[in-house]
N, CA, C, O and the ligand as a Tripos MOL2 file, in Angstrom:
@<TRIPOS>MOLECULE
protein
  257   255    65     0     0
PROTEIN
NO_CHARGES

@<TRIPOS>ATOM
      1 N        -115.0110  -21.9590   -9.6970 N.3       1 MET1
      2 CA       -115.2860  -21.7350   -8.3070 C.3       1 MET1
      3 C        -114.1880  -22.2670   -7.3570 C.2       1 MET1
      4 O        -113.6780  -23.3720   -7.5420 O.2       1 MET1
      5 N        -113.8470  -21.4790   -6.3650 N.am      2 ALA2
      6 CA       -112.7980  -21.8340   -5.4660 C.3       2 ALA2
      7 C        -113.3010  -23.0100   -4.6200 C.2       2 ALA2
      8 O        -114.4710  -23.1680   -4.2690 O.2       2 ALA2
      9 N        -112.2470  -23.8300   -4.3330 N.am      3 VAL3
     10 CA       -112.4720  -24.9280   -3.3760 C.3       3 VAL3
     11 C        -112.6970  -24.4340   -1.9910 C.2       3 VAL3
     12 O        -111.9540  -23.5810   -1.5060 O.2       3 VAL3
     13 N        -113.7260  -24.9570   -1.3240 N.am      4 LYS4
     14 CA       -113.9380  -24.4640    0.0700 C.3       4 LYS4
     15 C        -112.8510  -24.9840    0.9650 C.2       4 LYS4
     16 O        -112.4690  -26.1550    0.9430 O.2       4 LYS4
     17 N        -112.3700  -24.0420    1.7620 N.am      5 LYS5
     18 CA       -111.2800  -24.3970    2.6740 C.3       5 LYS5
     19 C        -111.8040  -24.3540    4.1320 C.2       5 LYS5
     20 O        -112.8610  -23.8010    4.4350 O.2       5 LYS5
     21 N        -111.0060  -24.9640    4.9900 N.am      6 LYS6
     22 CA       -111.3230  -24.8450    6.3790 C.3       6 LYS6
     23 C        -110.1060  -24.2930    7.1430 C.2       6 LYS6
     24 O        -108.9740  -24.4350    6.6820 O.2       6 LYS6
     25 N        -110.3350  -23.6690    8.3020 N.am      7 ALA7
     26 CA       -109.3030  -23.0430    9.0710 C.3       7 ALA7
     27 C        -108.9740  -23.8300   10.3000 C.2       7 ALA7
     28 O        -109.8640  -24.2850   11.0180 O.2       7 ALA7
     29 N        -107.6220  -24.0020   10.5590 N.am      8 CYS8
     30 CA       -107.1920  -24.6870   11.8080 C.3       8 CYS8
     31 C        -107.6330  -23.8080   12.9440 C.2       8 CYS8
     32 O        -107.4410  -22.5920   12.9420 O.2       8 CYS8
     33 N        -108.2700  -24.5040   13.9810 N.am      9 LYS9
     34 CA       -108.7370  -23.7580   15.1510 C.3       9 LYS9
     35 C        -107.6190  -23.2670   16.0080 C.2       9 LYS9
     36 O        -107.8190  -22.3610   16.8160 O.2       9 LYS9
     37 N        -106.4560  -23.8230   15.8670 N.am     10 ASN10
     38 CA       -105.3290  -23.4130   16.7030 C.3      10 ASN10
     39 C        -104.5650  -22.2470   16.0680 C.2      10 ASN10
     40 O        -104.4550  -21.2000   16.7040 O.2      10 ASN10
     41 N        -104.0340  -22.3730   14.8480 N.am     11 CYS11
     42 CA       -103.1910  -21.3740   14.2220 C.3      11 CYS11
     43 C        -103.8480  -20.5830   13.0970 C.2      11 CYS11
     44 O        -103.3010  -19.5690   12.6650 O.2      11 CYS11
     45 N        -105.0270  -21.0290   12.6060 N.am     12 GLY12
     46 CA       -105.6920  -20.3390   11.6040 C.3      12 GLY12
     47 C        -105.3480  -20.6800   10.1830 C.2      12 GLY12
     48 O        -105.9030  -20.0910    9.2560 O.2      12 GLY12
     49 N        -104.4660  -21.5950    9.9900 N.am     13 ALA13
     50 CA       -104.0050  -21.9600    8.6400 C.3      13 ALA13
     51 C        -105.1800  -22.4400    7.8390 C.2      13 ALA13
     52 O        -106.0070  -23.1910    8.3560 O.2      13 ALA13
     53 N        -105.2850  -22.0330    6.5890 N.am     14 LEU14
     54 CA       -106.3190  -22.5430    5.7500 C.3      14 LEU14
     55 C        -105.8610  -23.7240    4.9230 C.2      14 LEU14
     56 O        -104.8650  -23.6590    4.2040 O.2      14 LEU14
     57 N        -106.6210  -24.8190    5.0440 N.am     15 VAL15
     58 CA       -106.3140  -26.0460    4.3260 C.3      15 VAL15
     59 C        -107.4680  -26.4940    3.5350 C.2      15 VAL15
     60 O        -108.5920  -26.0690    3.7990 O.2      15 VAL15
     61 N        -107.2460  -27.3680    2.5310 N.am     16 ASP16
     62 CA       -108.3270  -27.9860    1.8040 C.3      16 ASP16
     63 C        -109.1900  -28.8600    2.6800 C.2      16 ASP16
     64 O        -108.7310  -29.3690    3.7030 O.2      16 ASP16
     65 N        -110.4650  -29.0420    2.2810 N.am     17 ASN17
     66 CA       -111.4210  -29.7350    3.1640 C.3      17 ASN17
     67 C        -111.0010  -31.1950    3.3800 C.2      17 ASN17
     68 O        -111.4450  -31.7960    4.3580 O.2      17 ASN17
     69 N        -110.1730  -31.7920    2.5210 N.am     18 ASP18
     70 CA       -109.8970  -33.1720    2.7020 C.3      18 ASP18
     71 C        -108.6090  -33.3720    3.5400 C.2      18 ASP18
     72 O        -108.1180  -34.4940    3.6590 O.2      18 ASP18
     73 N        -108.0510  -32.2440    4.1350 N.am     19 VAL19
     74 CA       -106.8910  -32.3790    5.0000 C.3      19 VAL19
     75 C        -107.3950  -32.5750    6.3810 C.2      19 VAL19
     76 O        -108.3280  -31.8960    6.8100 O.2      19 VAL19
     77 N        -106.7800  -33.5200    7.1140 N.am     20 ASN20
     78 CA       -107.2470  -33.7670    8.4360 C.3      20 ASN20
     79 C        -106.2990  -33.3320    9.5490 C.2      20 ASN20
     80 O        -106.6890  -33.2570   10.7140 O.2      20 ASN20
     81 N        -105.0540  -33.0480    9.1820 N.am     21 VAL21
     82 CA       -104.1180  -32.5540   10.1780 C.3      21 VAL21
     83 C        -103.4750  -31.3090    9.6380 C.2      21 VAL21
     84 O        -103.0170  -31.2490    8.4970 O.2      21 VAL21
     85 N        -103.4560  -30.2660   10.5420 N.am     22 CYS22
     86 CA       -102.8480  -28.9860   10.1110 C.3      22 CYS22
     87 C        -101.4150  -29.1830    9.8180 C.2      22 CYS22
     88 O        -100.6950  -29.7650   10.6290 O.2      22 CYS22
     89 N        -100.9420  -28.7040    8.6390 N.am     23 PRO23
     90 CA        -99.5650  -28.8410    8.2330 C.3      23 PRO23
     91 C         -98.6890  -27.8850    8.9970 C.2      23 PRO23
     92 O         -97.4700  -28.0570    8.9870 O.2      23 PRO23
     93 N         -99.2470  -26.8670    9.6740 N.am     24 VAL24
     94 CA        -98.4310  -25.9300   10.4050 C.3      24 VAL24
     95 C         -98.2240  -26.3450   11.8270 C.2      24 VAL24
     96 O         -97.0930  -26.3130   12.3110 O.2      24 VAL24
     97 N         -99.2950  -26.7460   12.5390 N.am     25 CYS25
     98 CA        -99.1830  -26.9720   14.0120 C.3      25 CYS25
     99 C         -99.6520  -28.3710   14.3700 C.2      25 CYS25
    100 O         -99.6840  -28.6900   15.5580 O.2      25 CYS25
    101 N        -100.0120  -29.2150   13.4380 N.am     26 LYS26
    102 CA       -100.4180  -30.6180   13.6360 C.3      26 LYS26
    103 C        -101.7510  -30.7850   14.4240 C.2      26 LYS26
    104 O        -102.0740  -31.8730   14.9010 O.2      26 LYS26
    105 N        -102.4880  -29.6930   14.5380 N.am     27 ASN27
    106 CA       -103.7370  -29.7150   15.2000 C.3      27 ASN27
    107 C        -104.7400  -30.4480   14.2810 C.2      27 ASN27
    108 O        -104.5860  -30.4570   13.0600 O.2      27 ASN27
    109 N        -105.7820  -31.0680   14.9060 N.am     28 ASN28
    110 CA       -106.7700  -31.7570   13.9900 C.3      28 ASN28
    111 C        -108.1420  -31.2300   14.1940 C.2      28 ASN28
    112 O        -109.1260  -31.9020   13.8850 O.2      28 ASN28
    113 N        -108.2310  -30.0060   14.7240 N.am     29 GLN29
    114 CA       -109.5390  -29.4070   14.8290 C.3      29 GLN29
    115 C        -109.6250  -28.2040   13.8900 C.2      29 GLN29
    116 O        -108.7510  -27.3380   13.8620 O.2      29 GLN29
    117 N        -110.7440  -28.1890   13.1050 N.am     30 PHE30
    118 CA       -110.8930  -27.1420   12.0440 C.3      30 PHE30
    119 C        -112.1880  -26.4240   12.1410 C.2      30 PHE30
    120 O        -113.1700  -26.9840   12.6270 O.2      30 PHE30
    121 N        -112.2260  -25.2410   11.7120 N.am     31 SER31
    122 CA       -113.4530  -24.4510   11.6820 C.3      31 SER31
    123 C        -113.7800  -24.1650   10.2330 C.2      31 SER31
    124 O        -112.9150  -23.8060    9.4350 O.2      31 SER31
    125 N        -115.1450  -24.3460    9.8930 N.am     32 THR32
    126 CA       -115.5640  -24.0420    8.5300 C.3      32 THR32
    127 C        -116.1940  -22.6500    8.5450 C.2      32 THR32
    128 O        -116.6230  -22.1680    7.4970 O.2      32 THR32
    129 N        -116.2600  -22.0080    9.6780 N.am     33 ASN33
    130 CA       -116.9450  -20.6830    9.7700 C.3      33 ASN33
    131 C        -115.9930  -19.5180    9.8440 C.2      33 ASN33
    132 O        -116.3110  -18.4590   10.3850 O.2      33 ASN33
    133 N        -114.8020  -19.7380    9.2830 N.am     34 TRP34
    134 CA       -113.7880  -18.6750    9.2980 C.3      34 TRP34
    135 C        -114.1230  -17.5570    8.3970 C.2      34 TRP34
    136 O        -114.8790  -17.6850    7.4340 O.2      34 TRP34
    137 N        -113.5080  -16.3980    8.7520 N.am     35 ARG35
    138 CA       -113.6660  -15.2180    7.8700 C.3      35 ARG35
    139 C        -112.3700  -14.5130    7.6950 C.2      35 ARG35
    140 O        -111.5140  -14.5440    8.5780 O.2      35 ARG35
    141 N        -112.2070  -13.8730    6.5660 N.am     36 GLY36
    142 CA       -111.0150  -13.0150    6.2870 C.3      36 GLY36
    143 C        -109.8050  -13.8800    5.9760 C.2      36 GLY36
    144 O        -109.3350  -14.6560    6.8080 O.2      36 GLY36
    145 N        -109.3320  -13.7270    4.7950 N.am     37 ARG37
    146 CA       -108.2490  -14.5460    4.3300 C.3      37 ARG37
    147 C        -106.9800  -13.6820    4.1520 C.2      37 ARG37
    148 O        -107.0330  -12.6570    3.4730 O.2      37 ARG37
    149 N        -105.8510  -14.0810    4.7490 N.am     38 ILE38
    150 CA       -104.6010  -13.4200    4.4840 C.3      38 ILE38
    151 C        -103.5910  -14.3330    3.9690 C.2      38 ILE38
    152 O        -103.6350  -15.5260    4.2710 O.2      38 ILE38
    153 N        -102.6660  -13.8500    3.1980 N.am     39 VAL39
    154 CA       -101.5410  -14.6860    2.7390 C.3      39 VAL39
    155 C        -100.2400  -14.0450    3.2970 C.2      39 VAL39
    156 O         -99.9110  -12.8780    3.0870 O.2      39 VAL39
    157 N         -99.5700  -14.9070    4.0030 N.am     40 ILE40
    158 CA        -98.2340  -14.5570    4.5690 C.3      40 ILE40
    159 C         -97.1840  -15.0320    3.6700 C.2      40 ILE40
    160 O         -97.0410  -16.2380    3.4700 O.2      40 ILE40
    161 N         -96.4250  -14.1350    3.1050 N.am     41 LEU41
    162 CA        -95.3580  -14.5070    2.1920 C.3      41 LEU41
    163 C         -94.0520  -14.5790    2.8510 C.2      41 LEU41
    164 O         -93.1990  -15.3820    2.4740 O.2      41 LEU41
    165 N         -93.8590  -13.7240    3.8720 N.am     42 ASP42
    166 CA        -92.5630  -13.7010    4.6170 C.3      42 ASP42
    167 C         -92.7900  -13.4460    6.1190 C.2      42 ASP42
    168 O         -93.0300  -12.3170    6.5480 O.2      42 ASP42
    169 N         -92.7100  -14.4960    6.8710 N.am     43 VAL43
    170 CA        -93.0660  -14.2850    8.3620 C.3      43 VAL43
    171 C         -92.1290  -13.3540    8.9890 C.2      43 VAL43
    172 O         -92.5180  -12.7610    9.9950 O.2      43 VAL43
    173 N         -90.9090  -13.1320    8.5260 N.am     44 GLU44
    174 CA        -89.9750  -12.3150    9.1260 C.3      44 GLU44
    175 C         -90.3160  -10.7980    8.9680 C.2      44 GLU44
    176 O         -90.0350   -9.9740    9.8380 O.2      44 GLU44
    177 N         -90.9220  -10.5020    7.8330 N.am     45 LYS45
    178 CA        -91.1830   -9.0630    7.5460 C.3      45 LYS45
    179 C         -92.6110   -8.7070    7.6600 C.2      45 LYS45
    180 O         -92.9120   -7.5140    7.6030 O.2      45 LYS45
    181 N         -93.5700   -9.6480    7.8210 N.am     46 SER46
    182 CA        -94.9790   -9.3410    7.8800 C.3      46 SER46
    183 C         -95.3930   -8.9330    9.2870 C.2      46 SER46
    184 O         -95.1780   -9.6570   10.2590 O.2      46 SER46
    185 N         -95.9950   -7.7440    9.3610 N.am     47 LYS47
    186 CA        -96.5410   -7.2740   10.6700 C.3      47 LYS47
    187 C         -97.7630   -8.1610   11.0090 C.2      47 LYS47
    188 O         -97.9980   -8.5010   12.1680 O.2      47 LYS47
    189 N         -98.5390   -8.5270    9.9460 N.am     48 LEU48
    190 CA        -99.7040   -9.3470   10.1800 C.3      48 LEU48
    191 C         -99.3350  -10.6920   10.7270 C.2      48 LEU48
    192 O        -100.0630  -11.2560   11.5440 O.2      48 LEU48
    193 N         -98.2160  -11.2150   10.2930 N.am     49 ALA49
    194 CA        -97.7440  -12.5120   10.7550 C.3      49 ALA49
    195 C         -97.4600  -12.4550   12.3000 C.2      49 ALA49
    196 O         -97.7810  -13.3850   13.0400 O.2      49 ALA49
    197 N         -96.8480  -11.3240   12.7410 N.am     50 LYS50
    198 CA        -96.5830  -11.1010   14.1200 C.3      50 LYS50
    199 C         -97.8220  -10.9510   14.9220 C.2      50 LYS50
    200 O         -97.9300  -11.4670   16.0350 O.2      50 LYS50
    201 N         -98.8140  -10.2040   14.3290 N.am     51 MET51
    202 CA       -100.0580   -9.8930   15.0080 C.3      51 MET51
    203 C        -100.8490  -11.2720   15.2870 C.2      51 MET51
    204 O        -101.4070  -11.5090   16.3590 O.2      51 MET51
    205 N        -100.8270  -12.0960   14.2520 N.am     52 LEU52
    206 CA       -101.5890  -13.3460   14.3070 C.3      52 LEU52
    207 C        -100.7250  -14.4560   14.8340 C.2      52 LEU52
    208 O        -101.1850  -15.5940   14.9270 O.2      52 LEU52
    209 N         -99.5110  -14.1770   15.1770 N.am     53 ASN53
    210 CA        -98.6500  -15.2260   15.7670 C.3      53 ASN53
    211 C         -98.3100  -16.3330   14.7490 C.2      53 ASN53
    212 O         -98.1780  -17.4990   15.1210 O.2      53 ASN53
    213 N         -98.1700  -15.9690   13.4820 N.am     54 VAL54
    214 CA        -97.9940  -16.9580   12.4340 C.3      54 VAL54
    215 C         -96.4680  -17.2230   12.3090 C.2      54 VAL54
    216 O         -95.6600  -16.2960   12.2540 O.2      54 VAL54
    217 N         -96.1160  -18.5120   12.2670 N.am     55 LYS55
    218 CA        -94.6850  -18.8740   12.2560 C.3      55 LYS55
    219 C         -94.2670  -19.4090   10.8900 C.2      55 LYS55
    220 O         -93.0890  -19.6990   10.6830 O.2      55 LYS55
    221 N         -95.1780  -19.5410    9.9850 N.am     56 LYS56
    222 CA        -94.8710  -20.1920    8.7290 C.3      56 LYS56
    223 C         -95.6470  -19.4930    7.5830 C.2      56 LYS56
    224 O         -96.8030  -19.1000    7.7420 O.2      56 LYS56
    225 N         -94.9770  -19.3560    6.4430 N.am     57 GLU57
    226 CA        -95.6890  -18.8110    5.3240 C.3      57 GLU57
    227 C         -96.8880  -19.6740    4.8920 C.2      57 GLU57
    228 O         -96.8930  -20.9010    4.9940 O.2      57 GLU57
    229 N         -97.8950  -18.9460    4.4050 N.am     58 GLY58
    230 CA        -99.0760  -19.6500    3.9520 C.3      58 GLY58
    231 C        -100.3360  -18.7910    4.0380 C.2      58 GLY58
    232 O        -100.2550  -17.5800    4.2440 O.2      58 GLY58
    233 N        -101.4800  -19.4140    3.8830 N.am     59 GLU59
    234 CA       -102.7400  -18.7740    3.8300 C.3      59 GLU59
    235 C        -103.4570  -18.9520    5.2840 C.2      59 GLU59
    236 O        -103.4910  -20.0420    5.8540 O.2      59 GLU59
    237 N        -103.9860  -17.8430    5.7820 N.am     60 TYR60
    238 CA       -104.4960  -17.9650    7.1280 C.3      60 TYR60
    239 C        -105.8660  -17.2400    7.2060 C.2      60 TYR60
    240 O        -106.1310  -16.2900    6.4680 O.2      60 TYR60
    241 N        -106.7180  -17.7310    8.1320 N.am     61 ALA61
    242 CA       -107.9900  -17.0180    8.3610 C.3      61 ALA61
    243 C        -107.7830  -16.0170    9.5470 C.2      61 ALA61
    244 O        -107.0750  -16.3250   10.5060 O.2      61 ALA61
    245 N        -108.3920  -14.8620    9.4590 N.am     62 ILE62
    246 CA       -108.2500  -13.8660   10.5080 C.3      62 ILE62
    247 C        -109.1750  -14.2570   11.6520 C.2      62 ILE62
    248 O        -108.7630  -14.2890   12.8120 O.2      62 ILE62
    249 N        -110.4370  -14.5570   11.3170 N.am     63 LYS63
    250 CA       -111.3720  -15.0400   12.4180 C.3      63 LYS63
    251 C        -111.6750  -16.5190   12.1200 C.2      63 LYS63
    252 O        -112.0560  -16.9130   11.0180 O.2      63 LYS63
    253 N        -111.4740  -17.3060   13.1960 N.am     64 LYS64
    254 CA       -111.5910  -18.7070   13.0970 C.3      64 LYS64
    255 C        -112.4850  -19.2900   14.1880 C.2      64 LYS64
    256 O        -112.6880  -20.5030   14.2380 O.2      64 LYS64
    257 ZN       -102.7610  -25.1330   12.7670 Zn       65 ZN65
@<TRIPOS>BOND
     1     1     2 1
     2     2     3 1
     3     3     4 2
     4     3     5 am
     5     5     6 1
     6     6     7 1
     7     7     8 2
     8     7     9 am
     9     9    10 1
    10    10    11 1
    11    11    12 2
    12    11    13 am
    13    13    14 1
    14    14    15 1
    15    15    16 2
    16    15    17 am
    17    17    18 1
    18    18    19 1
    19    19    20 2
    20    19    21 am
    21    21    22 1
    22    22    23 1
    23    23    24 2
    24    23    25 am
    25    25    26 1
    26    26    27 1
    27    27    28 2
    28    27    29 am
    29    29    30 1
    30    30    31 1
    31    31    32 2
    32    31    33 am
    33    33    34 1
    34    34    35 1
    35    35    36 2
    36    35    37 am
    37    37    38 1
    38    38    39 1
    39    39    40 2
    40    39    41 am
    41    41    42 1
    42    42    43 1
    43    43    44 2
    44    43    45 am
    45    45    46 1
    46    46    47 1
    47    47    48 2
    48    47    49 am
    49    49    50 1
    50    50    51 1
    51    51    52 2
    52    51    53 am
    53    53    54 1
    54    54    55 1
    55    55    56 2
    56    55    57 am
    57    57    58 1
    58    58    59 1
    59    59    60 2
    60    59    61 am
    61    61    62 1
    62    62    63 1
    63    63    64 2
    64    63    65 am
    65    65    66 1
    66    66    67 1
    67    67    68 2
    68    67    69 am
    69    69    70 1
    70    70    71 1
    71    71    72 2
    72    71    73 am
    73    73    74 1
    74    74    75 1
    75    75    76 2
    76    75    77 am
    77    77    78 1
    78    78    79 1
    79    79    80 2
    80    79    81 am
    81    81    82 1
    82    82    83 1
    83    83    84 2
    84    83    85 am
    85    85    86 1
    86    86    87 1
    87    87    88 2
    88    87    89 am
    89    89    90 1
    90    90    91 1
    91    91    92 2
    92    91    93 am
    93    93    94 1
    94    94    95 1
    95    95    96 2
    96    95    97 am
    97    97    98 1
    98    98    99 1
    99    99   100 2
   100    99   101 am
   101   101   102 1
   102   102   103 1
   103   103   104 2
   104   103   105 am
   105   105   106 1
   106   106   107 1
   107   107   108 2
   108   107   109 am
   109   109   110 1
   110   110   111 1
   111   111   112 2
   112   111   113 am
   113   113   114 1
   114   114   115 1
   115   115   116 2
   116   115   117 am
   117   117   118 1
   118   118   119 1
   119   119   120 2
   120   119   121 am
   121   121   122 1
   122   122   123 1
   123   123   124 2
   124   123   125 am
   125   125   126 1
   126   126   127 1
   127   127   128 2
   128   127   129 am
   129   129   130 1
   130   130   131 1
   131   131   132 2
   132   131   133 am
   133   133   134 1
   134   134   135 1
   135   135   136 2
   136   135   137 am
   137   137   138 1
   138   138   139 1
   139   139   140 2
   140   139   141 am
   141   141   142 1
   142   142   143 1
   143   143   144 2
   144   143   145 am
   145   145   146 1
   146   146   147 1
   147   147   148 2
   148   147   149 am
   149   149   150 1
   150   150   151 1
   151   151   152 2
   152   151   153 am
   153   153   154 1
   154   154   155 1
   155   155   156 2
   156   155   157 am
   157   157   158 1
   158   158   159 1
   159   159   160 2
   160   159   161 am
   161   161   162 1
   162   162   163 1
   163   163   164 2
   164   163   165 am
   165   165   166 1
   166   166   167 1
   167   167   168 2
   168   167   169 am
   169   169   170 1
   170   170   171 1
   171   171   172 2
   172   171   173 am
   173   173   174 1
   174   174   175 1
   175   175   176 2
   176   175   177 am
   177   177   178 1
   178   178   179 1
   179   179   180 2
   180   179   181 am
   181   181   182 1
   182   182   183 1
   183   183   184 2
   184   183   185 am
   185   185   186 1
   186   186   187 1
   187   187   188 2
   188   187   189 am
   189   189   190 1
   190   190   191 1
   191   191   192 2
   192   191   193 am
   193   193   194 1
   194   194   195 1
   195   195   196 2
   196   195   197 am
   197   197   198 1
   198   198   199 1
   199   199   200 2
   200   199   201 am
   201   201   202 1
   202   202   203 1
   203   203   204 2
   204   203   205 am
   205   205   206 1
   206   206   207 1
   207   207   208 2
   208   207   209 am
   209   209   210 1
   210   210   211 1
   211   211   212 2
   212   211   213 am
   213   213   214 1
   214   214   215 1
   215   215   216 2
   216   215   217 am
   217   217   218 1
   218   218   219 1
   219   219   220 2
   220   219   221 am
   221   221   222 1
   222   222   223 1
   223   223   224 2
   224   223   225 am
   225   225   226 1
   226   226   227 1
   227   227   228 2
   228   227   229 am
   229   229   230 1
   230   230   231 1
   231   231   232 2
   232   231   233 am
   233   233   234 1
   234   234   235 1
   235   235   236 2
   236   235   237 am
   237   237   238 1
   238   238   239 1
   239   239   240 2
   240   239   241 am
   241   241   242 1
   242   242   243 1
   243   243   244 2
   244   243   245 am
   245   245   246 1
   246   246   247 1
   247   247   248 2
   248   247   249 am
   249   249   250 1
   250   250   251 1
   251   251   252 2
   252   251   253 am
   253   253   254 1
   254   254   255 1
   255   255   256 2
@<TRIPOS>SUBSTRUCTURE
     1 MET1         2 RESIDUE 1 A MET
     2 ALA2         6 RESIDUE 1 A ALA
     3 VAL3        10 RESIDUE 1 A VAL
     4 LYS4        14 RESIDUE 1 A LYS
     5 LYS5        18 RESIDUE 1 A LYS
     6 LYS6        22 RESIDUE 1 A LYS
     7 ALA7        26 RESIDUE 1 A ALA
     8 CYS8        30 RESIDUE 1 A CYS
     9 LYS9        34 RESIDUE 1 A LYS
    10 ASN10       38 RESIDUE 1 A ASN
    11 CYS11       42 RESIDUE 1 A CYS
    12 GLY12       46 RESIDUE 1 A GLY
    13 ALA13       50 RESIDUE 1 A ALA
    14 LEU14       54 RESIDUE 1 A LEU
    15 VAL15       58 RESIDUE 1 A VAL
    16 ASP16       62 RESIDUE 1 A ASP
    17 ASN17       66 RESIDUE 1 A ASN
    18 ASP18       70 RESIDUE 1 A ASP
    19 VAL19       74 RESIDUE 1 A VAL
    20 ASN20       78 RESIDUE 1 A ASN
    21 VAL21       82 RESIDUE 1 A VAL
    22 CYS22       86 RESIDUE 1 A CYS
    23 PRO23       90 RESIDUE 1 A PRO
    24 VAL24       94 RESIDUE 1 A VAL
    25 CYS25       98 RESIDUE 1 A CYS
    26 LYS26      102 RESIDUE 1 A LYS
    27 ASN27      106 RESIDUE 1 A ASN
    28 ASN28      110 RESIDUE 1 A ASN
    29 GLN29      114 RESIDUE 1 A GLN
    30 PHE30      118 RESIDUE 1 A PHE
    31 SER31      122 RESIDUE 1 A SER
    32 THR32      126 RESIDUE 1 A THR
    33 ASN33      130 RESIDUE 1 A ASN
    34 TRP34      134 RESIDUE 1 A TRP
    35 ARG35      138 RESIDUE 1 A ARG
    36 GLY36      142 RESIDUE 1 A GLY
    37 ARG37      146 RESIDUE 1 A ARG
    38 ILE38      150 RESIDUE 1 A ILE
    39 VAL39      154 RESIDUE 1 A VAL
    40 ILE40      158 RESIDUE 1 A ILE
    41 LEU41      162 RESIDUE 1 A LEU
    42 ASP42      166 RESIDUE 1 A ASP
    43 VAL43      170 RESIDUE 1 A VAL
    44 GLU44      174 RESIDUE 1 A GLU
    45 LYS45      178 RESIDUE 1 A LYS
    46 SER46      182 RESIDUE 1 A SER
    47 LYS47      186 RESIDUE 1 A LYS
    48 LEU48      190 RESIDUE 1 A LEU
    49 ALA49      194 RESIDUE 1 A ALA
    50 LYS50      198 RESIDUE 1 A LYS
    51 MET51      202 RESIDUE 1 A MET
    52 LEU52      206 RESIDUE 1 A LEU
    53 ASN53      210 RESIDUE 1 A ASN
    54 VAL54      214 RESIDUE 1 A VAL
    55 LYS55      218 RESIDUE 1 A LYS
    56 LYS56      222 RESIDUE 1 A LYS
    57 GLU57      226 RESIDUE 1 A GLU
    58 GLY58      230 RESIDUE 1 A GLY
    59 GLU59      234 RESIDUE 1 A GLU
    60 TYR60      238 RESIDUE 1 A TYR
    61 ALA61      242 RESIDUE 1 A ALA
    62 ILE62      246 RESIDUE 1 A ILE
    63 LYS63      250 RESIDUE 1 A LYS
    64 LYS64      254 RESIDUE 1 A LYS
    65 ZN65       257 GROUP 0 **** ****
């Protein structure tokens, strides 16, 4: 079973439940009600990254 993750309320980055500070934007507020998971492999080439205003590679929630 997959480990339950939470989404940063600011940038949407998905982190493990025991993480307290977002590694992307240093925000400390998280949502556990997120939906839709996307993986950004290359922020320069990904249209989704631009749409979601993602600046760093990683896993993100679409709705947070
Ligand atoms: Zn964040």
